[in-house]
C-alpha angles and dihedrals in degrees: 000000000000130000100298094051104034093084089051095054089042092056113114085002094280093145096047095043092051089048087051091054092047090051090052091051093048092048090053092046089049089055091053092049097047092092091061094062132232096311090070089047089070088069092053091050093051092049090051091050092054099049096040093072100047122130091228087221094138095050089047092053089048095048096045092046087053090051094043091053093052098262097145092056094040092051090057088061094045095248098107139039115274126240098266088053093052092047088047089056088048089055090051089052089054092050092048089051089051090054090049093049095049089053097040093053090054093048093045095042091232119179100200140032123186093347095307132092110279111255096256091051090048093054090043090056092047090053093047092047095050091047093232121172124264129035111321093213093056089050091051092050093047092050092050094049089052091048089055091049089050091052090049092052089047092051091053093049091048092049093051091049091049095049097042093094098036111127127246116328095341093097095051093046091051093048092051089055092048092048091049089050095053092049093050094050093049091052092042089054090053091048089053092050090048094049090056092049098050120088117258112279138179111322092237090055091046091053094047091049091048093051092048087055092048091053098044100036103038121354097065099045092039099057116343099059097041090051089046091049091051091050093046092048087053091053095246122173126251094264092057090046091052090051088054091050096052098041092038094052093050092047090046092051091048088049094055093045088054087051090054092051091050091048088065103027103022126121108251089218089062103034097041090227132099116268110272095009093147091058092053090048090051098231113185094219129168087253091058092043094054089049088052089056098043106033125105116255091259093049091043090057091045093053099045092042096051106031111106097023107140092203095059107148121215091262090051090054090050090052092054091044087055089053093054089050098045093047092057089239094124091052093045092052091048089053089047089053090052094045092052100039100040098062092041094053092045090052093052091045091055098040122110095253131143122259138273086019095065095051092045091052091053092047092049090049092052092046091049094055100036103051141124097220 
C-alpha cells in the first residue's frame, strides 16, 4: 500500500514474512520448471513481478483478525492455527489476487498494472520485438491467461501447504471460506463483463447492478473473507465470524468505491495506471451509474457516448470528469463511502476483541478506505 498503510502491513513483520513465503513458493516452482528451459522461466518472472508489488492488504486483514480473535494465545494451547499457518494463508490470498489481476487485465484490455505494462501487453511486445509469427496481441492474451492459471494453481498449493498442520476442524473451516471466495470472485467477474456488454438502462438499475458486482468481485475477497479467514483460523465462534462478515463487507465495498474514484480521479504516479483509465475501459461503476441518474440530458448523452472509447484524449477525460463533478455523482459516492465505513469501523472499535488486533483492524480499515492508490 502507499505511505499511510505501509507501516501497518509492516507491523509484526507481516509484510516481510508473507513476502518470504511467496519467495519460497516461487523458488520451489522455479525448480519444477527448470527442465523446460529458459522459455518457461519467462512465466515465473512475470508471476514474480506481479506479486512483488502487492499492498499485502488481504494478508494483513487475515493476520490481524487472527490476532484480534485470540489466535496467538489459542495456538499455544493447540486450539487454533499458528502464526506460520496464518501467514501461509495470507500468501495464498496474494497468489489468488495475482491470478485475478492477470485475468482481469485481459478482460478489461488494461494497458498498465502498478506502473508497468500489464502482462498481456508485455508478452505482446516481446512477440512483436522478436518478429514471431501470428498475431502479437493474441499471443500476449494467451500468455496472460496461462499466467493467471499458473497463479491460481500456486494459490491452491500454497493454501494446502499452509492448512496441512491446522488443528481439528480449523483447516476445513478455512478451506470452505477460501473456496466460497474463489467462486464468488469468478461469478462477480462474469457479472462485471456482462454489465459492460448490456445496453444502457435506467440509472437505478445500473447502480444496483454495479453494487452487486462490487460485492461479489471485490468487496468480499478484499476485506470480508480475509477477516473471516483470520477469525476461523483463531477458532472464533459463529457470532464473531458473522461480525467479520458484516463489517468486512461494508469496508470492502467502501474500499472498492474508493478504487472506482481513484480509477477516474487518481494520480497516475500513485495508482500506476494512466489518468482516467477506467473511463477508457468503459467500466460501469457505481460512480458512473450515479452520474447517469443525476446528469442533465446533455451530460447524460456525453457520458454514454464517450465512456469506453479507447481513444479518449486527455481533454475528453477532463470533460467526463467534469460531468461526474457537475452531476453530484462524486459527492454521492464519497458520502456512500463514509456511510459504509463509519459504522463498520465503530463496530470493530467497540467489539470485544483482543489488542493490539482490534486497533490494527480499525487502522487497516481506515487506511483501505482513505488512500491515494
